[in-house]
C-alpha positions as CSV (number, residue, x, y, z in Angstrom):
1,M,0.0,0.0,0.0
2,Y,1.3,3.4,-0.9
3,T,1.2,6.2,1.7
4,N,-1.0,9.2,1.3
5,E,2.0,11.4,1.5
6,T,3.6,9.8,-1.5
7,L,0.3,9.7,-3.4
8,S,-0.6,13.3,-2.6
9,L,2.6,14.4,-4.3
10,A,1.6,12.6,-7.4
11,L,-2.1,13.4,-7.3
12,N,-1.3,17.1,-6.9
13,N,-0.3,17.1,-10.6
14,L,-2.5,14.3,-11.9
15,F,-5.4,14.0,-14.2
16,D,-5.1,10.6,-15.7
17,I,-3.6,7.2,-14.9
18,R,-0.4,7.5,-16.9
19,V,0.6,10.6,-14.9
20,L,0.0,8.8,-11.6
21,A,2.4,6.1,-12.7
22,Q,5.0,8.6,-13.9
23,K,4.8,10.7,-10.8
24,L,5.1,7.9,-8.4
25,G,7.9,6.5,-10.4
26,N,9.9,9.7,-10.4
27,R,12.9,9.7,-8.0
28,S,12.4,13.2,-6.8
29,Q,9.1,12.3,-5.2
30,L,10.0,9.0,-3.6
31,P,11.4,8.1,-0.2
32,A,15.1,8.2,0.2
33,D,15.4,4.4,0.4
34,N,16.7,3.7,-3.1
35,D,16.2,0.0,-2.6
36,T,12.5,0.5,-3.0
37,L,12.7,2.4,-6.2
38,P,12.9,-0.4,-8.8
39,E,10.1,-2.4,-7.2
40,L,7.8,0.7,-6.8
41,E,8.5,1.9,-10.3
42,D,7.9,-1.6,-11.8
43,S,4.6,-2.0,-9.9
44,L,3.3,1.4,-10.8
45,D,4.5,1.9,-14.4
46,V,1.7,1.9,-16.9
47,N,2.4,-1.3,-18.8
48,T,-0.8,-2.4,-20.6
49,D,-0.5,-5.8,-22.1
50,I,-0.5,-5.9,-25.9
51,Y,-3.7,-7.9,-26.1
52,S,-5.6,-5.2,-24.2
53,K,-4.1,-2.5,-26.4
54,V,-5.0,-4.3,-29.6
55,L,-8.6,-5.0,-28.4
56,V,-9.2,-1.4,-27.3
57,T,-7.7,-0.1,-30.6
58,A,-10.0,-2.4,-32.6
59,I,-13.0,-1.2,-30.6
60,Y,-12.0,2.4,-31.0
61,I,-11.6,2.1,-34.8
62,A,-15.0,0.4,-35.1
63,L,-16.6,3.1,-33.0
64,F,-14.8,5.8,-34.9
65,V,-16.0,4.5,-38.3
66,V,-19.6,3.8,-37.2
67,G,-19.9,7.0,-35.2
68,C,-18.5,9.3,-37.8
69,L,-20.4,7.7,-40.6
70,G,-23.7,7.6,-38.7
71,N,-23.5,11.2,-37.4
72,S,-22.3,12.5,-40.8
73,V,-25.2,10.8,-42.6
74,T,-27.5,12.1,-39.9
75,L,-26.4,15.7,-40.5
76,Y,-26.7,15.3,-44.3
77,T,-30.1,13.7,-43.9
78,L,-31.5,16.4,-41.6
79,F,-30.3,19.4,-43.6
80,R,-30.7,18.1,-47.2
81,K,-34.0,16.2,-47.0
82,K,-36.9,18.5,-47.0
83,S,-39.3,15.8,-45.8
84,L,-37.4,15.7,-42.5
85,Q,-37.0,19.4,-42.0
86,N,-40.6,19.6,-40.8
87,L,-40.0,16.8,-38.4
88,Q,-42.2,18.0,-35.5
89,S,-41.2,21.5,-36.6
90,T,-38.1,21.9,-34.4
91,V,-36.9,18.5,-33.3
92,H,-34.5,18.2,-36.2
93,Y,-32.5,21.1,-34.9
94,H,-31.9,19.2,-31.6
95,L,-30.9,16.1,-33.5
96,A,-28.5,18.0,-35.7
97,S,-26.9,19.7,-32.7
98,L,-26.5,16.4,-30.9
99,A,-24.9,14.8,-34.0
100,V,-22.4,17.7,-34.2
101,S,-21.3,17.3,-30.5
102,D,-21.0,13.5,-31.0
103,L,-19.0,13.9,-34.2
104,L,-16.6,16.4,-32.5
105,I,-16.0,14.1,-29.6
106,L,-15.0,11.2,-32.0
107,V,-12.9,13.3,-34.4
108,L,-11.1,15.6,-31.9
109,C,-10.6,13.4,-28.8
110,M,-10.5,9.7,-29.8
111,P,-7.3,9.8,-32.0
112,I,-5.3,11.7,-29.4
113,E,-6.4,9.4,-26.6
114,L,-5.7,6.3,-28.6
115,Y,-2.1,7.4,-29.4
116,N,-1.0,9.1,-26.2
117,F,-3.1,7.4,-23.5
118,I,-3.4,3.8,-24.8
119,W,-0.2,3.2,-26.7
120,V,2.4,5.8,-25.8
121,H,1.7,6.9,-22.2
122,H,4.6,9.4,-22.0
123,P,6.1,11.7,-23.1
124,W,3.4,14.0,-24.4
125,A,3.8,14.1,-28.1
126,F,2.0,17.3,-28.9
127,S,2.1,21.0,-28.0
128,A,0.8,22.8,-24.9
129,A,-2.1,24.2,-26.9
130,V,-3.1,20.7,-27.9
131,C,-2.9,19.6,-24.2
132,K,-5.2,22.4,-23.1
133,G,-7.4,22.1,-26.2
134,Y,-7.9,18.4,-25.8
135,Y,-9.4,18.6,-22.3
136,F,-11.3,21.8,-23.1
137,L,-12.9,20.4,-26.2
138,R,-13.6,17.0,-24.6
139,D,-15.4,18.6,-21.6
140,G,-17.1,21.2,-23.8
141,C,-18.5,18.6,-26.2
142,S,-19.5,16.4,-23.3
143,Y,-21.5,19.2,-21.7
144,A,-23.1,19.9,-25.2
145,T,-24.1,16.2,-25.6
146,A,-25.6,16.0,-22.2
147,L,-27.5,19.3,-22.6
148,N,-28.6,18.4,-26.1
149,I,-30.1,15.1,-24.9
150,T,-31.8,17.0,-22.1
151,S,-33.2,19.7,-24.4
152,L,-34.4,17.0,-26.8
153,S,-36.2,15.3,-23.9
154,A,-37.8,18.6,-22.9
155,E,-38.9,19.2,-26.5
156,R,-40.5,15.8,-26.7
157,Y,-42.2,16.4,-23.3
158,M,-43.8,19.7,-24.6
159,A,-44.8,18.2,-27.9
160,I,-46.5,15.2,-26.4
161,C,-47.8,16.4,-23.1
162,H,-48.6,20.0,-24.0
163,P,-49.0,20.0,-27.8
164,F,-50.9,23.3,-28.1
165,K,-48.6,25.2,-25.8
166,A,-45.6,23.7,-27.6
167,K,-46.7,25.2,-31.0
168,S,-46.7,28.7,-29.6
169,I,-43.5,28.3,-27.5
170,M,-41.2,26.2,-29.6
171,S,-40.7,28.3,-32.7
172,R,-37.8,27.7,-35.0
173,N,-36.2,31.0,-34.1
174,R,-36.4,30.2,-30.3
175,T,-35.1,26.7,-30.9
176,K,-32.1,28.1,-32.7
177,K,-31.4,30.5,-29.9
178,L,-31.8,27.7,-27.3
179,I,-29.2,25.5,-29.1
180,S,-26.8,28.4,-29.5
181,A,-27.2,29.1,-25.7
182,I,-26.5,25.4,-25.0
183,W,-23.2,25.5,-27.0
184,A,-22.1,28.8,-25.4
185,A,-22.9,27.4,-21.9
186,S,-21.1,24.2,-22.7
187,F,-17.8,25.8,-23.6
188,L,-18.1,28.3,-20.8
189,L,-18.5,25.5,-18.3
190,A,-15.4,23.8,-19.9
191,T,-13.3,27.0,-19.6
192,P,-11.6,26.0,-16.3
193,M,-9.8,23.2,-18.2
194,L,-7.8,25.8,-20.0
195,F,-6.4,27.0,-16.7
196,T,-6.2,23.6,-15.0
197,M,-4.3,21.7,-17.6
198,G,-0.8,22.2,-19.1
199,L,2.6,20.7,-19.7
200,H,4.7,19.6,-16.8
201,H,8.4,18.5,-16.9
202,V,9.2,15.3,-15.1
203,G,12.9,14.7,-15.3
204,E,13.7,14.9,-19.0
205,E,10.1,14.1,-20.2
206,I,7.1,16.3,-20.7
207,I,3.6,15.2,-19.7
208,C,0.2,16.7,-20.2
209,T,-1.4,17.0,-16.7
210,T,-3.1,19.3,-14.3
211,T,-1.0,22.2,-13.2
212,A,-3.4,23.3,-10.5
213,T,-3.7,22.1,-6.9
214,I,-5.3,18.8,-6.0
215,L,-8.2,20.7,-4.4
216,T,-8.8,22.7,-7.7
217,A,-8.6,19.5,-9.8
218,N,-11.0,17.7,-7.6
219,T,-13.5,20.6,-7.6
220,V,-13.4,20.8,-11.4
221,I,-14.0,17.0,-11.8
222,Q,-16.9,17.0,-9.3
223,V,-18.6,20.0,-10.8
224,N,-18.3,18.4,-14.2
225,A,-19.9,15.2,-13.0
226,L,-22.7,17.1,-11.4
227,L,-23.5,19.4,-14.3
228,S,-22.8,17.0,-17.2
229,F,-24.2,13.8,-15.7
230,V,-26.2,14.0,-12.5
231,V,-28.5,16.9,-13.3
232,P,-29.1,15.9,-16.9
233,M,-29.7,12.3,-15.9
234,V,-32.4,13.4,-13.3
235,L,-34.1,15.6,-15.8
236,I,-34.0,13.1,-18.6
237,T,-35.3,10.3,-16.4
238,V,-38.2,12.5,-15.0
239,L,-39.2,13.9,-18.4
240,N,-39.1,10.6,-20.2
241,G,-41.0,9.0,-17.4
242,I,-43.8,11.6,-17.7
243,I,-43.8,11.1,-21.4
244,S,-44.1,7.3,-21.1
245,R,-46.9,7.6,-18.7
246,Q,-48.7,10.1,-21.0
247,L,-48.4,7.8,-24.0
248,L,-49.8,4.9,-22.0
249,H,-52.6,7.1,-20.8
250,M,-53.4,8.2,-24.3
251,F,-53.5,4.5,-25.4
252,H,-55.9,3.4,-22.7
253,Q,-58.1,6.5,-23.1
254,A,-58.3,6.2,-26.9
255,A,-59.1,2.5,-26.7
256,Q,-62.3,3.1,-24.7
257,D,-63.2,6.6,-25.9
258,C,-66.8,7.1,-27.0
259,R,-68.3,10.5,-27.4
260,L,-71.6,12.1,-28.5
261,C,-71.5,14.7,-31.2
262,V,-73.9,16.4,-33.6
263,V,-73.6,15.8,-37.4
264,G,-76.0,17.7,-39.6
265,G,-78.3,18.5,-36.7
266,N,-78.6,14.8,-35.7
267,P,-77.0,13.5,-32.5
268,T,-74.4,10.9,-33.4
269,T,-72.1,8.7,-31.4
270,L,-68.4,9.0,-32.2
271,S,-66.4,6.0,-31.4
272,I,-62.6,6.2,-31.7
273,A,-61.0,2.8,-32.4
274,V,-57.2,2.3,-32.1
275,E,-55.6,0.5,-35.0
276,T,-53.0,-2.2,-34.5
277,N,-50.3,0.1,-35.9
278,R,-51.3,2.7,-33.3
279,V,-50.9,0.3,-30.5
280,R,-47.4,-0.7,-31.8
281,S,-46.5,2.9,-32.2
282,L,-47.3,3.8,-28.6
283,R,-45.5,0.8,-27.1
284,H,-42.6,1.4,-29.4
285,G,-42.4,5.0,-28.3
286,V,-42.3,4.0,-24.6
287,N,-39.6,1.5,-25.3
288,V,-37.5,4.0,-27.2
289,L,-37.7,6.5,-24.3
290,R,-36.5,3.8,-21.9
291,A,-33.7,3.0,-24.3
292,V,-32.6,6.6,-24.3
293,V,-32.4,6.8,-20.6
294,L,-30.7,3.4,-20.3
295,A,-28.1,4.2,-22.9
296,F,-27.2,7.5,-21.2
297,V,-26.8,6.0,-17.8
298,V,-24.9,2.9,-18.9
299,C,-22.5,4.9,-21.1
300,W,-21.9,7.8,-18.8
301,L,-22.2,6.5,-15.3
302,P,-18.9,4.4,-15.3
303,Y,-17.0,7.2,-16.9
304,H,-17.9,9.7,-14.2
305,A,-17.6,7.1,-11.5
306,R,-14.0,6.5,-12.5
307,R,-13.2,10.2,-12.5
308,L,-14.8,10.6,-9.0
309,M,-12.8,7.6,-7.9
310,Y,-9.6,9.7,-8.5
311,C,-11.1,12.4,-6.2
312,F,-12.1,10.3,-3.2
313,V,-9.6,7.4,-3.1
314,T,-6.9,8.2,-0.5
315,E,-4.9,4.9,-0.4
316,W,-4.0,3.2,-3.6
317,T,-3.1,-0.5,-3.3
318,D,-1.5,-2.5,-6.1
319,G,-4.9,-4.2,-6.8
320,L,-6.8,-1.0,-6.7
321,Y,-4.3,0.7,-9.0
322,D,-4.5,-2.2,-11.5
323,F,-8.3,-2.1,-11.4
324,Y,-8.2,1.7,-12.1
325,H,-5.9,1.2,-15.0
326,Y,-8.1,-1.2,-16.9
327,F,-11.3,0.4,-15.6
328,Y,-10.0,3.6,-17.3
329,M,-10.0,1.9,-20.7
330,V,-13.5,0.3,-20.2
331,T,-15.1,3.5,-19.1
332,N,-13.7,5.5,-22.0
333,V,-14.9,2.8,-24.5
334,L,-18.4,3.3,-23.0
335,F,-18.0,7.0,-23.3
336,Y,-17.3,6.8,-27.0
337,I,-20.1,4.3,-27.5
338,S,-22.5,7.0,-26.4
339,S,-21.3,9.2,-29.3
340,A,-21.7,6.3,-31.8
341,I,-25.0,4.9,-30.6
342,N,-27.2,8.0,-31.0
343,P,-27.8,7.5,-34.8
344,V,-29.0,4.0,-33.9
345,L,-31.5,5.6,-31.5
346,Y,-32.7,8.0,-34.2
347,N,-33.4,5.1,-36.4
348,L,-35.4,3.4,-33.7
349,V,-37.5,6.5,-33.0
350,S,-38.7,7.5,-36.5
351,A,-39.7,5.2,-39.4
352,N,-39.5,8.2,-41.8
353,Y,-36.0,9.1,-40.6
354,R,-34.9,5.5,-40.9
355,Q,-36.1,5.2,-44.5
356,I,-34.3,8.3,-45.6
357,F,-31.2,7.5,-43.5
358,F,-30.7,4.1,-45.1
359,S,-31.5,5.6,-48.5
360,T,-28.8,8.2,-48.0
361,L,-26.3,5.6,-46.6
362,H,-27.0,3.3,-49.6
363,Y,-26.3,6.2,-52.0
364,C,-23.0,7.0,-50.2
365,C,-21.8,3.4,-50.1
366,L,-23.3,2.0,-53.3
367,P,-24.0,4.9,-55.7
368,C,-24.1,2.6,-58.7
369,C,-27.1,0.7,-57.3
370,W,-28.8,3.7,-55.8
371,G,-30.5,4.9,-59.0
372,K,-32.9,2.0,-59.4
373,S,-33.9,1.9,-55.7
374,H,-34.4,5.7,-55.6
375,Q,-36.6,5.6,-58.7
376,E,-38.7,2.8,-57.1
377,H,-39.0,4.9,-54.0
378,L,-40.2,7.9,-56.0
379,R,-42.7,5.7,-57.8
380,Q,-44.1,4.4,-54.5
381,Q,-44.5,8.0,-53.3
382,Q,-46.3,9.0,-56.4
383,Q,-48.7,6.1,-56.0
384,Q,-49.4,7.1,-52.4
385,Q,-50.1,10.7,-53.5
386,Q,-52.5,9.6,-56.2
387,H,-54.3,7.3,-53.7
388,P,-54.0,9.0,-50.3
389,L,-55.1,7.2,-47.2
390,A,-58.4,8.8,-46.2
391,R,-60.2,8.6,-42.9
392,Q,-63.1,6.3,-43.2
393,C,-66.1,8.1,-41.9
394,N,-69.7,6.7,-42.1
395,S,-72.3,9.1,-41.0
396,T,-75.8,7.8,-40.3
397,S,-78.9,9.1,-38.7
398,S,-79.7,9.0,-35.0
399,G,-79.4,5.6,-33.5
400,H,-76.4,4.7,-35.6
401,T,-72.7,5.0,-34.9
402,L,-70.1,7.2,-36.6
403,S,-66.8,5.2,-36.7
404,T,-63.4,6.7,-37.4
405,N,-59.9,5.4,-37.2
406,I,-57.6,8.1,-35.8
407,F,-53.8,7.6,-36.1
408,K,-51.5,10.4,-34.9
409,E,-47.8,10.0,-34.7
410,T,-46.5,11.0,-31.3
411,M,-42.9,9.9,-31.6
412,H,-40.6,11.1,-34.3
């Protein structure tokens, strides 16, 4: 077990595991007993086995390809396809903003981490600006992702639970201002990283680590966990829980709804029957909302738990340090999965989006085969326009029933 005195010297300038190993292995910070140096340095040096490195690298590459392709096609689909630009009026702005934050996390953060945190732990291979910028952009985009998911949940809550009020409140102009405020707030909250992180000389090597005190570093990490995970998680869970309950209530109410109205001066009974597709849509919507909450918790909870572990652990044993070392890689894999999985959730939510998404993906990957499938899709759309699906409404005199099938999309 390593003493708190030794670890405090290391943790005072620590932000990730490779720095802990380097600091504790540095002679200037160890006890005077030189006989303990080789053993201590060997036991604490970051020496990931090659199999773990290869496995993590393969996972990172797969996530990078899937995430970049999925989010890029998402942005293209949302901005170029007019049929999706009216997607619940404003929701496509939230989806586009979320795709941008996910794409930035994958493009700006993953390559640096894979090289300098997984394969080459030290020395730092880039400049001081890259050191500060890496942590600043990572935290800024993390804030943006969490806040975008929260705003999307709030938008769905208003659209489903308060549809009339939503039409007057959630205008396109206000939505654009809200998203701009989200991005401004995200990078403002990440600003402390510019003053906390920097280059530090350890012997003849340079490392990218925190240059602030241990109290400052702990405070930054805890505030980040609170504002980018705990608060959004509570809001997302509550809002999606209310939405799920509202959808189930709508289903049960519509299934038994029977009202008396007047048609042409004659009292008529209006019965609302729920189609099989409507039932599936409501249940599907509830399951998707649950998947959104579950994905956010599963992907982000271990990541922030590992960072908080750095703040609160005071005595690091060999076993605990080894656990932290590999837990670091697992939690960061989950963190990047969250950026790659969102296009999958989009496809689960909207059948219209899914159709256009795969059409666009097919065009990008197989342009030679896209022409025929696109012409067939246009032909089907023309047929649907020539023979639109009309509501069946049979009006009779008093004593008869007026039946109508009502199907309204609530999840997009």
